[in-house]
N, C-alpha and C positions, 0 to 999 in steps of 0.2 A: 469516514472509516477509521479507516485505519489509517511509534517507532524509535535510539538508545543513548548517558553523560553523568552517571552517578557512580559513587564508589562502593559497588557491591561485588567486585571481582577481586577479592583479596590476593589471590595467588598470582594475578597478572598485573596488578596496579600498585600494590603496596609493598611487595617483596622485591628487593633489588636482585636477589638471586634468581628469581623467577620472572623478572620483567621481560615482556616480549621484545624481540629485536626486529626493528624495521629493516627489511632488505631493500637496499637502495636501487635495485634493478627496476623497481616499480615505485614511482614517487610522484604520481600526478593526482593524488587525492588531496583536496583542499582541507584546511583545518575545520571549516564549518560544513554542515551537512549539505549534500547536493540536493537541490530542489527539483523534485519531479512532479510538481503541481502545475498543470498548464496555465491556470489563471495567474499564478504568481509570475511565471516566466513571461507571459504575454504583456502583463501590466508594466513591466520594466521599461517598455519603449515609450510610455506616456510621460508627459511633463508631470511634475510632482503634484500640482493642484488637481489634475485630472486623475492621477493615480488614486488620490484620496476619495474622489467622488465615485470612481468605478469600484473601488474597494468597498465603499458603502453600498453600492448597488448589489454587489455580489453577496454581501452579508445579508441584505434584505431577501434576496432570492433564496438563500439557503436557510433562513431562520425557521420558517414553518411552511412546509410543502402543502399542508392541508387547507390553507386559507384561500386557495383559488386566486392567487395574486396575479395581476396583469403586468406586462412589462411597462405599460404607460404609468401605472402607479409606482413602479420601481424608479422610473425616470424622475417623477415628481418628488419622491422622497429623497432622491439623491441630488436634488438641485441641478438637474440637467434638463434642458428642453427635450420633449419626446422626439422631435425631428433629429436633433444632434445626437441624442442617446442612441437611437436606432441606427443611424448612419455610422457613428464611431464604433459602436459595439459590433456591428456586422463586419466592418473592416478589420477590427482587431481580433475578433474571436472566430471568424470564418463561418458564422451562423447568426441568424437574427436573434434578438433577445427572447422572442417567443419560442424559437427552436431550442435555444439553450435551456429555458425553463422546462420545456417538455422533455428534453433529454436527461437533465439531472433528476427530474421526478421519476422517470422510468428507470434510471440508473439506481436510484434509491429503492424503488419497488423491487427490482431484480435482486438487489443486495438482501433485502428482507426475505424474499422468497428463498434465497439460498441459505440464509443464516438463522431463520426463525421458523422452523417447521410447525410449531404449535400455533402460530398466528393464522387466523382465518384470512382468506384471500380478500374478502370484503373489507376487513379491518385494514389490511395493507393498502388496498386501493384508496380508501378514504384518508389514510395517514399520509399518502404520497401525492395527494392533489387530484385524484380521479373521482368522478362523481359516483361511480359504482364499480363492482367487479367486472361488469360487462365492458365498461369504458377502458379499464385496465387490460382486459383480454384483447380488445380491439387494437390497443396500442402495441401490445406484445406481438400480435400477428403482423401488424404493419411494419414495425421496426426490426423485429427479430425473427419473424417467421415461425414462431413457436407459441407455447402456452405455459401457464403457471405450473401445471402438473409436470410437464417435461423439465422445467427449470428446477423444481423441487427434487425431482428424481436425480438430476445432474449433481446436486449437492452431495449425494451419497455415492452414486455409481460413476460419476464423471471423473476424469483426470484433471490435473492442473492445466494441461494443454487445452483440453476441451472447454474448460471454464474460461480460459483466456480467449479462445476463439469466439465464444458467445459474447463476452464483455467488450471485446474489441469493437463490436458494432455500436457500442454506446460510448466509445472513447471520444476525446475532443477532436473534431474534424479539422482538416487542414487541406491545402491544395495537393499535398502528397500523402504520405502516411500519417496516421493519427499522431497528435503532438506528443502523447505519452511515449510513443515508440521513438520519435525523434529525440526526445530528451534522454531516453534510456540508451540510445546509440552513443551518447557522449558521457556515459556514467564514469566518473573517476574512481579508480580503485587503487589499493595499495597492497603489496605482498608483505606479510608480517609473519615472523616466526614466533609461535607461542610454545610455552612449556606444557607439560601434561596438566590437564585441567580436570576438575571433578564436579559432578552435578549431583545434587540431592533432589531426586524427583519428588513431585507432589501431585496428588490426584487432581486432574483437570478434565472432567468429562466433556465430550464434544468441544474440544479445544478450538477456539476461534479468537483471534486477536481483538477484533472490534468488541465482541461481547465482554472480554476480559477488561478492556479499557473502560467500558461503561460500568462494570461491576467493581473494579479495583481502583479506578482513577490513577493517580500518580504512582500508586503501589505496584502497578503493572511493570514498572521499570526494574523491579527486582527479578523478574522472570527471564528464563532462557528457554528457547525451544530448539530441540535437536531432532533432525530427521535424517535417516540414512540416505546418502546420496543415491545409492543403488535402487531405492524405493520411490524416488520422486516422480517416476512415470506411472505409478500405480493410481488407482482410483483414490479419492480423498479418504474414504473410510478405511482403506487398506494400508495407508502410510502409518508406520508405527512411531508416532511422535513421542518424544520424551519432553516433558515440561517440568521445570524445577528452578532451583537457585544454585549459583556457583558456591562452592565451599572450599576451604583452604587445603584440605587433605583428603586422601582416599578413605580414611576411617569415617569421615562424616558423610560421605556420599556413596552411592552404589552404582554410579555410571562414570566411567573414565573416558575422557576425550584425549586421544593420543597427541603427543607433542608433534610439532611439524609446521610447515609453511601453510598459511591460509591467505587466500585472496579476499580482501575485505573492502566493503564500501559502507558509507553512512549516508542515508538518503531519506528525505522527507516526502511522504506521500499523503494523499487525501482521499483516495478512492480504491476500490478493489482492483481496478485495472492498473492503477498506478503502482500498487504493491506487486502485482504479478509481472508487470513489465520491468520493474526494478530487479526482481529476482532473476528474470530471464536475461536482463542486461549484464548481470554479474557472470553468468555462465558464458554469455557471448564474448565478454571481455577475455575470459580465460582462453577461449578458442582462438580469438584473434591474435593473442599474444603467445600462442603455442605453450600454454601452461596446462600440463596434463592433470586432470582432476582425479583425486584418489577415490575410487568407487567404494572403498571400504570405510571411508570416513563419514562424518556428519556434516550436513548443511546446518549452520548455526544462525539463529535469529535472536535479537534482543531489541526491546523498545527502550531507547534512551530518553525520549521526551515525548509527551503527548499534550496536545493543546485541546482541552475539553470545551470547545465552542462549536457553534453551528457550522462554521467554515474551517474548523480546526484540522490540523494535520498531525501525523505521528512520524517521528524520526526513528528509523530502523538502522541497526547495525546488522549486516549480513556477512557471513563468512563461509567460504567453501574450501575444503582441504586440497592442497596441491601436492602432487607427488614430487619428492626430492629426486632430482636427476643424479644418476650415478656418476 
């Protein structure tokens, strides 16, 4: 899928007069992005030599969903015996290699259903490792209790909360809540005061980060997405997104982001559910720390870095406006 480390914000990075001020009341954000990719988090518990082999196994699993790859073949190509691979994988990931393959294929299929309305369902099925549209339909009924038509309808009429509810059923399993949610519970954030900022919008029909990453590559890091906080509970099609580039003064842009305090996080994600839980984690952090969100401000997103590989992730900067206490 689907995030921000380049010098394209002149008014907040290069002007000493307008440089953002870090408010030290919140200072638990690390200098590197927080990793909200379950596979990366889980692999850290392994010895280095096993990390490399399991990383290779994951790369193989994510390279081409259409090949009908078996977990035994993955083990062989990763130089791990099938017995040890199955046992260690199941202990580490809380699901068998076969279950993992099935889940990520269905996760990919649902993502395509949500994001590519022009693709035929049979094409999506074959692209994601299912033998036919009927096989995909059976998996959707079994795992999600729904069908492709309902999912496609959700892309336009559903809200972010409704989409999260659907995708949660395909999140990485654990003994308690899904691992994406466990990671989001520990999302580090920082409160920063920004000066007034200016956006020069550009036309982006059917805005969607993953599509833009594929279309623009690293150039996607120039873009900023603004969404009114008060509209984030609306259906996707009704949220009035503004997409554009930061500019140095009001004369160059026609959208002003008011000065003030913003709760910020920088997080790497590799799936739709990772992106949504990161966004929810930022709002949860504000609530836990009694930071009132400004309903008249914008939720701001930027992609700082994108890894354009089969198992790649995107590093997002997310910001929400916080009301200044009197």
